[in-house]
N, C-alpha and C positions, 0 to 999 in steps of 0.2 A: 887589387893591385893599384898602384898609383897610376892615375890617368887624368890628365888635365881635361877640363870641360865636363866633368861628372861630379855629382854629389851622391853619396850613399846615405840613406835615411833609415833610422830605426825609430820605433815608437813603443811606448810602454806606459807603465803607471808607477809613479813614485810619490811618496807622501810629502817630501820636501826636497829643496835644492841640495841640501846637505846629504840626503840619502843618495841622490843621483851622483853627487860629487864622489862619495865613497865607492859607488859602483864603477864609475868611469875613470876616475883619476888614479894615477900611481901614487901611493903614499909610502912613507918610510917603513912602516911595519910589515910590508909585504913586497915581494919582488915584482908581481904582475897584478894588474887590475882585474877584477872579476869580468869586466867587459872583454878584455883581451882573452881571458880564459874561455869565455862563452862563445866568442866568434872567431878567434884566431889561434885556437888550440894552445894558447899560452906560450907559443914559440917565441914571441917577441913582446916587449912591453907595449909598443904600438907599431904596427907595420905601416903607419902613415904619419904624416907630419901633424903633430898635435896642435900646432898653431893654426891649422886649417880645419878646425872643428868648432862646433857650437852645440850647446845643450842647455836645456832648462826645463822647468816645470811650469805649466800654464793651466788654464781651465780645461775640463774634460770636453772632448769632442770626438765625433766619428768622421768629421769632415777633414780630409787630409790637407786641404788648402788652409783651413783655420789653424790646424796643428802647427804648420810651419810659417805662418804669416808674420810671426814675431822676429824671425831671423833676418840677417842682413840680405840674403838673396831669396827670401820667402815668397815674394810676389812672382818670381820666375820659377821657383821650384814647385809651388802649389799647384798650378795648372798641369804640370807634368805628372805629379802624383795623382791628381784627379783622373788622369787618363788610365792609370793603373787600377784605381779604385773608384769607378764612376758611381757606384752605389754607396760609397763610404766605407770606412773601416769596419771590420766585424765587431770589434769591441771598442768602447770609448777609451781614449788615451789622453793623458795629460802631459806627456813628456815626449820630446823628440831629441834625437842625437843626429847631427849632421856632420859628415866628414867630406870636405871638399877635396877635389882633385884625387878622388879615390873611387874606384869601381869595385865594390865588394862582390864576390861571387861565392855564395854559400856552398856550391858544388866543389869549389876549389879549397875553401878554407874550413869547411865544416862549421857546425854550430850546435849549441846546447838548446834543445827544444824546451827546456824548463827555464831559460833565461828570462829575466824580467822585462826585456825588450824584444821586439820582433823586427827582423829586417823587412822593410817595406819595398825597397828597390833602389837602384842606382839610376838617376835621371840626368839628362843633360842640364848643364848650368854654366853659363858664360860669366866668368868672373871679371871681365874687362870693364 
């Protein structure tokens, strides 16, 4: 649900930024993005403000801080993710999706366990 002061983070593996774009973005040929289908039961194109999201493909890492350091609030988000994964991520990832001012709850929204990204957590993030 929308909640100021939080960022929800997903991580996964994509070969290219274009493949990530096709997964995350709403495109004319379909009604709902695969990301929305995987994590929001396809009930809405996006249940959050798309303008408050970032996503891209980078180098592989198991360090959650390194995974998000490229993003506008990465230096604040990284340490919070590290608290959730002090030993690092189970699998190397090269992609992160960040949705600001949104606190995703998998219990409330449901999720596809076969999705190409995994929800890591919703962590505090001050956007001021």
